[in-house]
C-alpha positions in Angstrom: 111.6 52.9 131.3 111.7 52.8 135.1 108.9 54.2 137.2 111.2 57.1 138.2 111.9 57.9 134.5 108.3 57.6 133.7 107.3 60.1 136.4 110.1 62.4 135.3 109.0 62.2 131.6 105.4 62.8 132.6 106.3 65.8 134.7 108.4 67.3 131.8 105.5 66.8 129.5 103.1 68.5 131.9 105.4 71.4 132.5 105.9 71.9 128.7 102.1 71.8 128.2 101.6 74.4 131.0 104.2 76.7 129.4 102.6 76.3 126.0 99.2 77.4 127.5 100.6 80.5 129.2 99.8 83.4 127.0 102.5 86.0 126.0 101.2 89.5 126.3 103.0 92.6 125.0 102.5 95.8 126.9 103.9 98.8 125.0 104.7 101.7 127.3 104.7 99.2 130.1 107.0 101.1 132.4 104.6 104.1 132.2 101.7 104.9 134.5 98.8 102.8 133.3 101.1 100.3 131.6 102.9 99.4 134.8 99.7 98.9 136.7 98.3 96.7 133.9 101.6 94.6 133.9 101.0 94.0 137.6 97.5 92.7 137.0 98.7 90.5 134.2 101.5 89.0 136.2 99.1 88.3 139.1 97.0 86.2 136.7 100.1 84.3 135.5 100.5 85.7 132.0 103.9 86.1 130.5 104.5 89.8 130.2 106.7 91.5 127.6 107.3 95.2 128.0 108.5 97.5 125.3 109.4 101.0 126.3 111.9 103.6 125.2 111.9 105.2 128.7 111.4 108.6 127.2 108.9 109.4 130.0 109.4 106.6 132.5 112.0 104.9 134.6 113.7 101.5 134.5 113.3 101.2 138.3 109.6 100.6 137.7 110.5 97.1 136.7 111.9 96.4 140.2 108.8 97.8 141.8 106.6 95.5 139.6 108.7 92.5 140.7 108.4 93.5 144.4 104.6 93.6 144.1 104.2 90.4 142.1 107.3 88.3 142.7 107.9 88.2 138.9 109.7 90.6 136.6 108.5 91.2 133.0 110.7 90.6 130.0 111.9 94.1 129.2 112.9 95.4 125.8 114.1 99.0 125.4 113.6 100.5 122.0 111.6 103.1 120.2 108.4 101.8 118.5 108.9 104.5 115.9 111.8 102.3 114.7 110.0 100.0 112.2 113.0 97.6 112.0 113.2 97.2 115.8 109.5 96.4 115.9 109.7 93.8 113.2 112.7 92.2 114.9 111.0 92.0 118.3 107.9 90.2 116.9 110.1 87.9 114.9 111.9 86.8 118.1 108.9 86.6 120.4 105.5 84.8 120.1 102.9 87.4 121.1 99.3 86.3 121.8 97.9 89.8 122.5 99.1 93.4 122.5 98.0 96.1 124.8 99.2 99.3 123.2 99.8 102.2 125.7 102.9 103.7 124.2 102.1 107.3 123.3 102.7 110.9 124.4 99.8 112.2 126.4 100.1 115.8 127.6 97.4 117.9 126.1 99.2 121.2 126.5 102.4 119.9 125.0 100.5 118.5 122.0 99.1 122.0 121.4 102.6 123.5 121.5 104.2 120.8 119.4 101.6 118.9 117.3 104.0 117.2 114.9 105.8 115.5 117.8 102.5 114.0 118.8 101.4 113.0 115.3 104.7 111.3 114.5 105.0 109.4 117.7 101.5 108.4 118.5 100.5 107.4 115.0 103.8 105.9 113.7 104.2 103.6 116.7 100.6 102.3 116.1 101.1 101.8 112.3 104.4 99.9 112.8 102.8 97.4 115.1 99.7 97.0 113.0 101.9 96.3 109.9 103.5 93.4 111.8 100.0 92.2 112.8 98.9 92.3 109.1 102.1 90.7 107.7 102.1 87.8 110.3 98.4 87.2 110.7 98.5 88.1 114.4 95.4 88.6 116.5 94.1 90.4 119.6 94.9 94.0 119.9 93.9 96.4 122.7 94.2 100.1 122.0 94.6 102.7 124.7 92.2 105.4 123.7 90.7 108.3 125.5 87.6 110.3 126.3 89.4 113.1 124.4 88.0 111.6 121.2 84.6 112.9 122.1 85.7 116.6 122.0 83.5 119.1 123.7 80.0 117.5 124.1 76.8 119.2 125.3 75.2 116.0 126.4 76.5 114.3 129.5 77.2 111.5 130.4 78.7 110.4 127.1 78.2 106.9 125.8 80.0 105.1 123.0 77.4 106.1 120.3 78.0 109.8 120.7 79.2 111.4 117.5 82.8 112.5 117.8 83.2 116.2 117.8 86.4 117.9 116.6 89.2 117.1 118.9 90.2 119.9 121.2 93.9 119.1 121.0 96.4 117.3 118.7 96.7 114.6 121.4 92.9 114.0 121.2 93.1 114.0 117.5 95.8 111.3 117.5 93.4 109.1 119.5 90.6 109.7 117.0 92.9 108.9 114.1 94.3 106.0 115.9 90.9 104.4 116.4 90.2 105.0 112.7 93.5 103.4 111.7 92.7 100.4 113.9 89.2 100.0 112.6 90.2 100.2 109.0 93.1 97.7 109.5 90.9 95.2 111.3 88.2 95.4 108.6 90.6 94.2 105.9 92.9 91.9 107.9 90.4 89.9 109.9 91.8 90.2 113.4 90.0 91.4 116.5 90.6 94.5 118.6 89.1 96.7 121.3 89.6 100.4 122.0 89.2 101.4 125.6 88.2 105.0 126.0 89.1 105.9 129.5 88.4 109.1 131.2 90.8 110.6 133.8 93.1 107.9 135.3 94.4 108.8 138.7 95.6 107.3 142.0 98.3 104.6 142.6 98.8 101.0 143.5 97.9 100.2 147.1 101.4 99.1 147.8 102.7 102.6 147.2 105.4 101.1 144.9 104.1 102.3 141.6 102.1 105.4 140.6 102.1 108.4 138.3 105.6 109.8 138.0 106.6 111.0 134.6 110.1 112.4 133.9 108.7 115.7 132.7 106.5 118.0 134.9 103.0 116.5 135.0 100.0 118.2 133.6 97.4 115.8 135.0 95.6 117.2 138.1 96.3 114.6 140.8 100.1 114.5 140.6 100.1 118.3 140.4 98.0 118.3 143.7 100.3 115.8 145.5 103.5 117.6 144.3 102.1 120.9 145.6 101.1 119.3 148.9 104.5 117.8 149.5 106.4 121.0 148.5 107.8 120.1 145.2 105.7 122.9 143.8 105.2 126.2 145.7 101.6 126.4 144.4 99.3 125.1 141.7 97.0 126.8 139.2 93.5 126.0 138.4 93.1 126.7 134.7 89.8 128.5 134.3 87.2 129.5 136.9 84.5 130.9 134.6 83.2 127.7 132.9 79.5 126.8 132.9 79.8 124.4 135.8 78.7 124.5 139.4 81.8 126.2 140.7 83.3 127.5 137.4 86.0 124.8 137.1 86.3 122.0 134.6 84.5 118.7 135.3 86.2 115.3 134.8 85.5 111.7 135.5 88.4 110.6 137.7 88.9 106.8 137.7 91.4 104.8 139.7 94.2 103.5 137.7 93.9 100.0 139.2 90.3 99.8 138.1 91.5 100.7 134.6 94.2 98.1 134.7 91.7 95.4 135.7 89.4 96.4 132.8 92.3 95.8 130.4 92.7 92.3 131.6 89.0 91.6 131.2 88.9 93.1 127.7 92.0 91.2 126.7 90.5 87.9 127.9 87.4 88.7 125.9 89.5 88.7 122.8 91.6 85.7 123.7 88.4 83.7 124.5 86.7 84.9 121.2 83.8 86.4 123.2 83.9 89.7 121.3 80.6 90.3 119.4 82.3 92.4 116.6 85.8 92.4 115.2 86.3 95.9 116.6 84.6 97.0 119.8 84.8 100.2 121.8 84.1 100.7 125.6 84.2 103.7 127.9 86.0 103.3 131.2 85.0 105.7 133.9 83.0 105.9 137.1 80.0 107.5 135.6 80.3 110.6 137.8 81.8 114.0 137.1 83.7 116.1 139.6 85.0 119.6 139.3 88.7 120.5 139.8 87.7 122.2 143.1 85.9 119.1 144.3 89.0 117.0 143.6 91.1 119.5 145.6 88.6 119.3 148.4 88.6 115.5 148.4 92.4 115.5 148.7 92.3 118.0 151.6 89.7 115.9 153.3 91.5 112.6 153.3 95.0 114.0 154.0 94.3 117.0 156.2 96.8 118.9 154.0 95.7 122.4 152.8 96.7 123.2 149.2 98.2 126.5 148.0 96.4 127.2 144.8 95.2 130.1 142.6 93.0 130.4 139.6 94.4 131.3 136.2 93.3 131.7 132.6 91.7 128.8 130.6 94.2 126.3 129.2 94.2 125.7 125.4 92.9 122.2 124.5 90.8 121.7 127.6 87.2 120.6 127.3 84.6 122.1 129.7 83.1 118.9 131.1 83.1 115.2 130.4 82.1 112.1 132.2 81.3 108.6 131.2 78.2 106.5 130.6 79.7 103.1 131.5 76.6 101.0 130.8 78.2 99.1 127.9 81.3 98.2 129.8 79.3 97.2 132.9 77.0 94.9 130.9 79.3 93.5 128.2 82.6 93.3 130.1 81.1 92.7 133.5 83.4 95.5 134.8 82.6 98.4 137.1 84.9 100.9 138.8 85.2 100.1 142.4 87.2 102.9 143.9 86.1 106.4 144.8 87.6 109.9 144.4 88.7 109.8 148.0 90.4 106.4 147.4 92.2 107.9 144.5 93.5 110.8 146.6 94.5 108.6 149.5 96.6 106.2 147.3 98.1 109.0 145.3 99.3 110.7 148.5 100.7 107.4 149.8 102.6 107.1 146.5 103.9 110.7 146.7 105.2 110.2 150.2 107.0 107.0 149.3 108.5 108.2 146.0 111.9 109.0 147.4 112.2 105.5 149.0 110.9 103.7 145.9 113.2 105.3 143.3 116.5 105.8 145.2 
């Protein structure tokens, strides 16, 4: 073998080894709001990202935006995770080292109006993936959970040891049941998983290229605010002004979506590196501070200079009165802490709203 051939063979061996070491991460619902931001953070850390999404509430163009931000495009697979056969075929064709499971319907009001839609979609997708994990001895599963599992709690802030109250909506109940399904499956199948209970994700990527933009009218507060401000909505309604809070409106813990995405990377690496202390762990993701709906509106008006047209209305079924996180466990165990403020959230969301027409032409 000549020296040139030796160098070429060595380079090929090195490249092959490097490829073998790159982990393949499945992000279900990866063209959605939190999924797309998490895909960006994964690609920035040189993971191979596989996205499965049926595009029922997101857009294919998000993939182009992810590529513009990172210089890489994820491997995209469009199918419905409720289709058991398609799920099995995907895993048979692709080696997956960890799964981050976002795919779920998430509108509280819609879940109250059509509970069976939520129970079928949110639970069947989870079960189909976990069956593949069981049958193929796979490992490392992150579950996108929610503070809605806590129900209406009198003690605030809420930590992970709080007993779960009855869920206020079918959506919240699917997250409670989903955690139970995952915990029971892990107990008998010997793989590891983490459920991340995040509070109220909001904001957008600093580039203005990805953000919250569902196909259906949003029910989350921040996109309702920005759509009202830009004129897509004539006005917005605050649901309830007579709650037992400082100004009568609901209290939430608004956390920047990029902070949440970064927490998913840390939690996933905890599983990959076998640093988890129990087979199934649960962490809150929030800022540790509660803000009322009116305070959120005031923060938006402060950073943008735009006055919002809003009125108060009746309470909305399924809404809890107040909820914010105790993040001590995530801070100490994951070494993670939210870094962006409510004003940062509003500033980035407004930038995203103003660039939407340019991004998705």
